[in-house]
Residue frames as qw, qx, qy, qz and C-alpha x, y, z in Angstrom:
[[0.055, -0.476, 0.841, -0.252, -23.93, 4.47, 8.73],
 [0.896, -0.045, -0.241, -0.371, -24.78, 0.93, 8.40],
 [0.631, -0.444, 0.632, -0.073, -23.71, -2.39, 10.06],
 [0.619, 0.471, -0.569, -0.265, -21.86, -4.69, 7.58],
 [0.914, -0.280, 0.262, -0.131, -21.93, -8.32, 8.68],
 [0.255, 0.607, -0.744, -0.115, -18.82, -10.67, 8.14],
 [0.984, -0.097, 0.144, -0.046, -18.16, -14.19, 7.73],
 [0.033, 0.755, -0.648, -0.094, -14.34, -14.91, 8.03],
 [0.988, 0.093, -0.047, -0.116, -13.19, -18.17, 6.57],
 [0.007, 0.730, -0.683, 0.037, -9.85, -19.89, 7.45],
 [0.124, -0.239, 0.963, -0.017, -8.88, -23.47, 6.70],
 [0.299, -0.202, -0.818, -0.447, -12.32, -24.34, 5.27],
 [0.342, -0.516, -0.733, 0.283, -14.09, -23.30, 8.39],
 [0.163, -0.863, -0.119, -0.463, -15.95, -20.13, 9.82],
 [0.673, -0.282, -0.333, 0.597, -13.27, -18.64, 12.15],
 [0.012, -0.978, -0.008, -0.206, -12.40, -15.43, 13.74],
 [0.808, -0.077, -0.107, 0.574, -8.73, -14.80, 14.00],
 [0.232, -0.829, 0.087, 0.501, -6.33, -11.92, 15.01],
 [0.730, 0.671, 0.092, 0.089, -5.49, -10.91, 11.32],
 [0.099, 0.893, -0.430, 0.081, -2.21, -9.35, 12.27],
 [0.602, -0.454, 0.657, -0.010, -0.98, -12.84, 13.29],
 [0.866, 0.460, 0.197, -0.012, -1.40, -14.18, 9.76],
 [0.114, -0.731, 0.566, 0.364, 2.08, -14.76, 8.08],
 [0.817, 0.442, -0.336, -0.159, 3.75, -16.66, 5.42],
 [0.163, 0.569, -0.776, 0.216, 6.32, -18.30, 7.73],
 [0.628, -0.181, -0.753, -0.078, 4.04, -21.02, 9.16],
 [0.017, 0.095, -0.628, 0.772, 3.66, -19.42, 12.54],
 [0.124, -0.530, -0.838, 0.040, 0.31, -20.34, 14.31],
 [0.130, -0.487, -0.181, -0.845, -2.30, -17.67, 14.07],
 [0.080, 0.079, 0.668, -0.736, -4.22, -16.48, 17.07],
 [0.290, -0.400, -0.728, -0.475, -7.80, -17.82, 16.93],
 [0.301, -0.141, 0.370, -0.868, -10.64, -16.12, 18.80],
 [0.697, 0.164, 0.428, -0.551, -13.41, -18.41, 17.55],
 [0.221, 0.210, -0.819, -0.486, -13.95, -21.39, 15.40],
 [0.676, 0.132, 0.381, -0.616, -17.00, -23.45, 14.61],
 [0.303, 0.070, 0.908, 0.282, -18.23, -26.50, 12.67],
 [0.403, 0.697, 0.475, -0.356, -21.37, -24.64, 11.71],
 [0.565, 0.347, 0.474, 0.580, -21.41, -23.87, 7.97],
 [0.151, -0.096, 0.117, 0.977, -21.02, -20.55, 6.36],
 [0.256, -0.380, -0.590, -0.665, -24.50, -20.79, 4.97],
 [0.434, -0.558, -0.648, 0.285, -25.82, -20.99, 8.62],
 [0.239, -0.460, -0.170, 0.838, -24.46, -17.34, 9.30],
 [0.020, -0.081, -0.516, -0.852, -25.40, -16.27, 5.80],
 [0.303, -0.534, -0.719, -0.326, -29.06, -17.21, 6.58],
 [0.368, -0.554, -0.459, 0.589, -28.98, -15.42, 9.78],
 [0.108, -0.324, 0.143, 0.929, -27.95, -12.19, 8.11],
 [0.114, -0.194, -0.668, -0.710, -30.49, -12.75, 5.42],
 [0.324, -0.586, -0.743, 0.009, -33.39, -13.31, 7.85],
 [0.332, -0.648, -0.270, 0.630, -32.43, -10.03, 9.52],
 [0.422, 0.845, 0.231, 0.234, -32.17, -8.15, 6.18],
 [0.415, -0.790, 0.261, 0.368, -28.64, -7.15, 6.82],
 [0.804, 0.540, 0.112, 0.224, -26.98, -6.74, 3.34],
 [0.304, 0.884, -0.239, 0.264, -23.66, -5.49, 2.28],
 [0.718, -0.583, 0.378, 0.035, -21.57, -7.76, 4.41],
 [0.272, 0.711, -0.638, -0.119, -18.28, -9.27, 3.69],
 [0.984, -0.088, 0.125, 0.096, -17.12, -13.08, 3.17],
 [0.082, 0.851, -0.518, -0.032, -13.47, -12.96, 3.57],
 [0.981, 0.058, -0.135, 0.128, -11.35, -16.14, 2.56],
 [0.330, -0.843, 0.426, 0.002, -8.21, -16.08, 4.71],
 [0.256, -0.459, 0.833, 0.172, -5.89, -18.20, 2.70],
 [0.402, 0.115, -0.756, -0.504, -6.45, -21.19, 0.43],
 [0.196, -0.175, -0.963, 0.065, -9.12, -23.87, 0.81],
 [0.167, 0.395, 0.555, -0.712, -12.04, -21.64, 1.46],
 [0.231, 0.109, -0.424, -0.869, -13.69, -21.08, -1.90],
 [0.306, -0.313, -0.862, -0.256, -16.30, -23.79, -1.42],
 [0.263, -0.512, -0.591, 0.565, -17.26, -22.28, 1.97],
 [0.015, 0.342, 0.002, -0.940, -17.51, -18.82, 0.40],
 [0.256, -0.056, -0.697, -0.667, -19.66, -20.05, -2.40],
 [0.290, -0.409, -0.859, 0.100, -22.02, -21.72, 0.10],
 [0.094, -0.500, -0.434, 0.743, -22.47, -18.47, 1.89],
 [0.149, 0.248, -0.294, -0.911, -23.15, -16.51, -1.32],
 [0.285, -0.201, -0.840, -0.415, -25.58, -19.09, -2.45],
 [0.246, -0.455, -0.773, 0.367, -27.50, -18.75, 0.89],
 [0.052, -0.776, -0.318, 0.542, -27.76, -15.05, 0.50],
 [0.542, 0.420, 0.455, 0.568, -27.69, -13.95, -3.05],
 [0.125, 0.762, 0.177, 0.610, -26.71, -10.29, -3.40],
 [0.585, -0.794, -0.152, -0.065, -26.18, -10.10, 0.28],
 [0.732, -0.522, 0.208, 0.384, -22.29, -10.27, 0.37],
 [0.385, 0.818, -0.427, -0.028, -19.23, -8.93, -1.04],
 [0.954, -0.201, 0.094, 0.200, -16.37, -11.57, -1.10],
 [0.203, 0.880, -0.423, 0.079, -12.65, -11.12, -0.79],
 [0.654, -0.468, 0.588, 0.081, -9.45, -13.05, -0.48],
 [0.430, -0.131, 0.762, 0.467, -7.21, -13.94, -3.60],
 [0.509, 0.732, 0.421, -0.168, -9.61, -12.21, -5.97],
 [0.245, -0.379, 0.495, 0.743, -8.24, -11.37, -9.49],
 [0.482, 0.376, -0.219, -0.760, -9.68, -10.80, -12.93],
 [0.394, 0.150, -0.851, -0.314, -9.61, -14.49, -13.76],
 [0.229, -0.266, -0.917, 0.189, -11.73, -15.66, -10.70],
 [0.187, 0.066, 0.271, -0.942, -13.87, -12.73, -9.99],
 [0.594, -0.017, -0.267, -0.758, -16.86, -13.74, -12.07],
 [0.435, -0.079, -0.890, 0.107, -16.93, -17.14, -10.37],
 [0.162, -0.317, -0.656, 0.665, -18.00, -15.36, -7.24],
 [0.287, 0.210, -0.022, -0.934, -20.15, -12.65, -8.94],
 [0.541, -0.029, -0.661, -0.519, -21.98, -15.23, -10.92],
 [0.413, -0.161, -0.861, 0.249, -22.51, -17.12, -7.56],
 [0.328, -0.757, -0.562, -0.059, -24.24, -14.32, -6.00],
 [0.457, -0.386, -0.149, 0.787, -21.66, -11.70, -4.74],
 [0.150, 0.940, 0.271, -0.143, -22.66, -8.19, -5.03],
 [0.205, 0.913, -0.350, 0.042, -19.01, -7.08, -5.23],
 [0.883, 0.033, -0.266, 0.386, -15.52, -8.50, -5.07],
 [0.366, -0.914, 0.149, 0.088, -12.99, -7.17, -2.68],
 [0.789, 0.479, -0.170, 0.347, -9.32, -6.75, -3.84],
 [0.456, -0.853, 0.214, 0.133, -6.14, -6.39, -2.01],
 [0.615, -0.412, 0.538, 0.403, -3.14, -8.44, -2.93],
 [0.656, 0.505, 0.432, 0.358, -3.82, -8.45, -6.72],
 [0.254, 0.896, 0.102, 0.351, -3.23, -4.62, -6.77],
 [0.247, -0.859, 0.399, -0.205, -1.07, -4.09, -3.64],
 [0.984, 0.019, -0.040, 0.170, 1.96, -6.44, -4.00],
 [0.786, 0.079, -0.086, 0.608, 5.36, -6.27, -2.77],
 [0.354, -0.498, -0.236, 0.755, 4.97, -2.97, -1.12],
 [0.039, -0.202, 0.330, 0.921, 3.56, -1.27, -4.13],
 [0.547, 0.536, 0.447, -0.462, 0.26, -0.23, -5.76],
 [0.257, 0.029, 0.725, 0.638, 0.19, -1.58, -9.41],
 [0.358, 0.445, 0.106, -0.814, -2.05, 0.93, -11.08],
 [0.329, 0.245, -0.736, -0.539, -2.04, -1.23, -14.23],
 [0.180, -0.126, -0.972, 0.082, -3.58, -4.10, -12.36],
 [0.135, 0.433, 0.577, -0.679, -6.15, -1.88, -10.62],
 [0.407, 0.416, -0.156, -0.798, -7.31, -0.42, -13.87],
 [0.288, 0.121, -0.883, -0.349, -7.43, -3.94, -15.42],
 [0.115, -0.314, -0.914, 0.228, -9.77, -5.45, -12.80],
 [0.220, 0.484, 0.315, -0.786, -11.87, -2.37, -12.60],
 [0.449, 0.329, -0.463, -0.689, -12.50, -2.36, -16.45],
 [0.208, 0.009, -0.966, -0.154, -12.95, -6.33, -16.36],
 [0.153, -0.384, -0.887, 0.207, -15.65, -6.47, -13.79],
 [0.055, -0.726, -0.336, -0.597, -16.87, -2.84, -13.76],
 [0.097, 0.398, -0.371, 0.834, -16.24, -0.03, -11.19],
 [0.617, -0.384, -0.018, -0.687, -19.69, -0.61, -9.56],
 [0.950, -0.219, -0.193, -0.113, -18.71, -4.14, -8.36],
 [0.719, 0.261, -0.406, 0.499, -15.33, -3.57, -7.06],
 [0.470, -0.876, 0.004, -0.107, -14.23, -2.83, -3.49],
 [0.507, 0.544, -0.492, 0.454, -10.74, -1.94, -2.48],
 [0.772, -0.551, -0.246, 0.199, -9.45, -3.23, 0.75],
 [0.301, 0.738, -0.277, 0.537, -7.20, -0.55, 2.22],
 [0.816, -0.521, -0.203, 0.149, -6.17, -2.24, 5.38],
 [0.256, 0.786, -0.257, 0.501, -3.52, 0.01, 7.15],
 [0.704, -0.439, -0.341, 0.442, -1.08, 0.50, 10.04],
 [0.106, -0.994, 0.008, -0.005, 0.19, 3.60, 11.75],
 [0.778, -0.144, 0.077, 0.606, 3.80, 4.57, 11.10],
 [0.389, -0.080, 0.123, 0.909, 5.69, 7.80, 11.16],
 [0.161, 0.410, 0.259, -0.860, 2.61, 9.92, 11.59],
 [0.506, 0.246, -0.384, -0.732, 0.52, 8.38, 8.73],
 [0.815, 0.048, 0.527, -0.234, -1.65, 5.46, 7.96],
 [0.182, 0.442, -0.737, -0.479, 0.08, 3.17, 5.29],
 [0.910, 0.102, -0.093, -0.392, -1.71, 0.52, 3.44],
 [0.313, -0.493, 0.811, 0.030, -0.35, -2.83, 4.27],
 [0.807, 0.277, -0.324, -0.409, -0.21, -5.94, 2.09],
 [0.552, 0.272, -0.777, 0.131, 0.96, -9.56, 2.17],
 [0.634, -0.465, -0.613, 0.082, -1.14, -10.68, 5.06],
 [0.296, -0.938, -0.055, -0.170, -0.68, -7.20, 6.71],
 [0.789, -0.446, 0.046, 0.419, 3.02, -7.84, 7.17],
 [0.514, 0.101, 0.268, 0.808, 4.50, -5.55, 4.50],
 [0.047, 0.743, 0.190, -0.640, 4.08, -1.73, 4.48],
 [0.590, 0.523, 0.395, 0.473, 3.43, -0.24, 1.09],
 [0.311, -0.066, -0.011, 0.948, 4.39, 3.07, -0.06],
 [0.169, -0.534, -0.516, -0.648, 0.74, 4.31, -0.09],
 [0.076, -0.159, -0.621, 0.764, -0.52, 6.45, 2.67],
 [0.022, 0.696, 0.713, 0.086, -4.31, 7.26, 3.39],
 [0.067, -0.388, -0.091, 0.915, -4.85, 10.85, 2.63],
 [0.435, 0.621, 0.258, -0.599, -7.19, 12.89, 0.50],
 [0.328, 0.579, -0.590, -0.458, -5.19, 12.49, -2.72],
 [0.053, -0.147, 0.986, 0.063, -5.04, 8.67, -2.27],
 [0.379, 0.402, 0.697, -0.456, -8.85, 8.41, -1.63],
 [0.435, 0.665, 0.003, -0.607, -9.71, 10.52, -4.53],
 [0.274, 0.494, -0.715, -0.411, -7.45, 8.83, -7.04],
 [0.082, -0.035, 0.995, -0.050, -8.58, 5.25, -5.94],
 [0.429, 0.379, 0.590, -0.570, -12.16, 6.14, -5.89],
 [0.426, 0.516, -0.392, -0.632, -12.14, 6.53, -9.69],
 [0.316, 0.303, -0.868, -0.233, -11.73, 2.80, -9.85],
 [0.243, -0.156, -0.935, 0.205, -14.04, 1.28, -7.27],
 [0.378, -0.614, -0.493, -0.487, -17.41, 1.52, -5.59],
 [0.624, -0.759, -0.037, -0.182, -16.28, 1.23, -2.01],
 [0.283, 0.574, -0.653, 0.405, -13.44, 1.10, 0.44],
 [0.857, -0.451, -0.235, -0.077, -12.99, -1.53, 3.20],
 [0.276, 0.666, -0.489, 0.491, -10.47, -0.53, 5.73],
 [0.846, -0.372, -0.360, 0.125, -9.23, -2.67, 8.45],
 [0.170, -0.871, 0.382, -0.258, -7.32, -1.02, 11.33],
 [0.835, 0.154, -0.518, 0.104, -4.71, -3.78, 11.37],
 [0.183, 0.387, -0.630, 0.648, -3.24, -2.59, 14.69],
 [0.406, -0.121, 0.520, -0.741, -6.40, -3.13, 16.66],
 [0.710, 0.077, -0.442, -0.543, -8.17, -5.74, 14.47],
 [0.771, -0.073, -0.631, -0.046, -9.40, -8.90, 16.27],
 [0.294, 0.139, -0.645, 0.691, -8.22, -7.48, 19.77],
 [0.364, -0.717, -0.564, -0.190, -11.78, -6.29, 20.93],
 [0.486, -0.355, -0.315, 0.734, -9.87, -3.41, 22.73],
 [0.020, 0.793, 0.145, -0.592, -11.47, -0.37, 21.20],
 [0.650, 0.680, 0.277, 0.194, -11.55, 1.41, 17.89],
 [0.458, -0.109, 0.153, 0.869, -8.88, 3.70, 16.07],
 [0.113, 0.801, 0.403, -0.427, -10.61, 6.92, 16.39],
 [0.078, -0.651, 0.344, 0.672, -8.18, 8.73, 14.15],
 [0.116, -0.057, 0.825, 0.551, -8.72, 6.44, 11.26],
 [0.140, 0.645, 0.751, 0.008, -12.58, 6.59, 11.45],
 [0.051, 0.844, 0.121, -0.520, -12.23, 10.40, 11.32],
 [0.144, -0.432, 0.587, 0.669, -9.93, 10.22, 8.52],
 [0.153, 0.302, 0.876, 0.343, -12.40, 7.97, 6.49],
 [0.102, 0.772, 0.588, -0.221, -15.28, 10.44, 7.29],
 [0.061, -0.799, 0.087, 0.591, -13.27, 13.44, 6.42],
 [0.094, -0.546, 0.615, 0.561, -11.42, 12.21, 3.25],
 [0.276, 0.090, 0.892, 0.347, -13.14, 9.42, 1.50],
 [0.338, 0.210, -0.192, -0.897, -15.40, 10.51, -1.28],
 [0.632, -0.058, -0.625, -0.454, -17.15, 7.16, -1.52],
 [0.829, -0.445, -0.057, -0.334, -18.73, 4.72, 0.87],
 [0.299, 0.473, -0.756, 0.338, -16.05, 3.36, 3.42],
 [0.841, -0.445, -0.212, -0.223, -16.55, 0.61, 5.92],
 [0.048, -0.708, 0.585, -0.393, -14.35, 0.43, 9.10],
 [0.917, -0.169, -0.360, -0.026, -13.26, -2.82, 10.68],
 [0.528, 0.281, -0.534, 0.598, -11.13, -3.25, 13.93],
 [0.243, 0.153, -0.580, 0.763, -11.65, -3.32, 17.67],
 [0.541, -0.300, -0.122, -0.776, -15.34, -2.86, 18.06],
 [0.282, -0.038, -0.911, 0.299, -16.28, -4.86, 21.35],
 [0.006, -0.455, -0.677, 0.579, -19.35, -2.89, 22.64],
 [0.185, 0.809, 0.531, 0.170, -22.15, -0.63, 21.88],
 [0.271, -0.878, 0.023, 0.394, -20.25, 2.16, 23.22],
 [0.428, -0.237, 0.583, 0.648, -17.63, 1.45, 20.54],
 [0.301, 0.540, 0.663, 0.421, -20.37, 1.44, 17.82],
 [0.095, -0.938, -0.283, 0.175, -21.48, 4.96, 19.29],
 [0.391, -0.685, 0.269, 0.552, -17.90, 6.02, 19.03],
 [0.456, 0.130, 0.680, 0.559, -17.78, 5.06, 15.49],
 [0.112, 0.792, 0.569, 0.189, -20.83, 7.03, 14.87],
 [0.179, -0.942, -0.073, 0.273, -19.46, 10.06, 16.53],
 [0.405, -0.530, 0.446, 0.597, -16.00, 10.02, 15.21],
 [0.323, 0.154, 0.729, 0.583, -17.26, 9.21, 11.68],
 [0.222, 0.229, 0.034, -0.947, -20.00, 11.83, 11.75],
 [0.689, 0.298, 0.495, -0.438, -22.50, 9.06, 10.80],
 [0.564, 0.650, -0.290, -0.419, -20.88, 8.51, 7.50],
 [0.211, 0.445, -0.869, -0.041, -18.64, 5.59, 8.02],
 [0.895, -0.193, -0.200, -0.350, -20.14, 2.04, 8.09],
 [0.240, -0.579, 0.743, -0.237, -18.76, -0.53, 10.46],
 [0.836, 0.017, -0.506, -0.209, -18.37, -4.33, 10.87],
 [0.478, -0.580, 0.534, -0.388, -17.90, -6.48, 13.79],
 [0.636, 0.259, -0.722, -0.085, -16.23, -9.94, 14.12],
 [0.439, 0.021, -0.810, 0.388, -14.94, -11.59, 17.28],
 [0.089, -0.083, 0.541, -0.832, -16.99, -9.46, 19.57],
 [0.648, -0.103, -0.193, -0.730, -20.43, -10.64, 18.42],
 [0.651, -0.215, 0.612, -0.395, -22.17, -13.28, 20.30],
 [0.885, 0.378, -0.049, -0.268, -22.46, -15.19, 17.02],
 [0.749, 0.443, -0.420, 0.255, -18.72, -15.79, 17.26],
 [0.720, -0.230, -0.500, 0.423, -18.25, -16.29, 20.84],
 [0.214, 0.284, -0.171, 0.919, -18.26, -12.63, 21.86],
 [0.093, -0.388, -0.675, 0.621, -20.22, -10.57, 24.39],
 [0.186, 0.299, -0.031, -0.935, -21.96, -8.23, 22.08],
 [0.508, 0.351, 0.762, -0.196, -25.40, -9.40, 21.13],
 [0.163, 0.188, 0.628, 0.737, -26.33, -9.31, 17.45],
 [0.086, -0.774, -0.623, -0.073, -29.98, -8.32, 18.66],
 [0.240, -0.748, -0.140, 0.602, -28.45, -5.10, 20.14],
 [0.223, -0.246, 0.521, 0.786, -26.87, -4.35, 16.72],
 [0.054, 0.460, 0.788, 0.405, -30.13, -5.16, 14.93],
 [0.146, -0.836, -0.484, 0.211, -32.07, -2.73, 17.30],
 [0.209, -0.635, 0.082, 0.739, -29.57, -0.03, 16.77],
 [0.207, 0.095, 0.684, 0.692, -29.93, -0.51, 12.99],
 [0.003, 0.662, 0.710, 0.239, -33.59, -0.09, 13.16],
 [0.249, -0.811, -0.299, 0.437, -33.23, 3.03, 15.31],
 [0.182, -0.611, 0.322, 0.700, -30.89, 4.53, 12.85],
 [0.470, 0.378, 0.685, 0.408, -32.63, 3.33, 9.62]]
C-alpha cells in the first residue's frame, strides 16, 4: 500500500475541485483550492521526498504546458491523464511520464470501446498504460462513469471486468466520484472491492481527510490498495499534513 501524490490542473493552474461538479454545460465548478504556484513547485516537493507513482491530471483544455512542467521537474515520478489518446501519448511519455492515464478515449458515450483500448495498449505498451475506472454507485453496483463523470457507462466493476481490462494495462486508478473532493470519508465498499477483485495494482481516490481515513483504506483494502489525497492535504489548503503521510510511508515501507 503506497501513497500516490497528485497534482490537479484546471484552467492552466494547480487547483483542487470537486470533480463531480465538472460538466459540459458551462456550470461553475466547486473549487476547494487554487494557487499561482507552479506545478513544478509541487513536483519538486514530491521528488525531494521520494514519492513516485503520482498523478498529474489535466482537467480540461489549457493544461498541457503545466503538465509538461511537472513532468520535467520529476522525470519518471508521475503518471499523466486528461485527454490522452494514441496521438498525443508519446508527447507526455517522452517528457518524463512513467505512464499515461486513459479515460474518455476508451469510455465514450456510455460504452467501453474495446477496439480503442486495444489500439492504445498496443501503441504505447501495456506496461505504460493506466485505466481510470472512476465510478458511481447505482442499483447495487459500481458503474464506470465517463464524460466528466456525468454519464453512466454500461460497465460495472466486478471480477470479470477487472480481469478483462487488466490484460491491456499496468494499473487501475479509481476515483469514488460520489465522495471525491468532499473530504467526508472514504467509500469502504469500493476499497474492499478493489482489494478483493483487482488482479493488478489499483489506486483509490476520494474522501480521504485524515489519518484515520488512511488507516481505514489500509484496513478495508487489506494493505493492497494504494491511495491518493488531494484537497485534504495541507499543500492544497487542507488540514492533513504531508509530513504525517510521509511518516506513515516510512513506517509502512
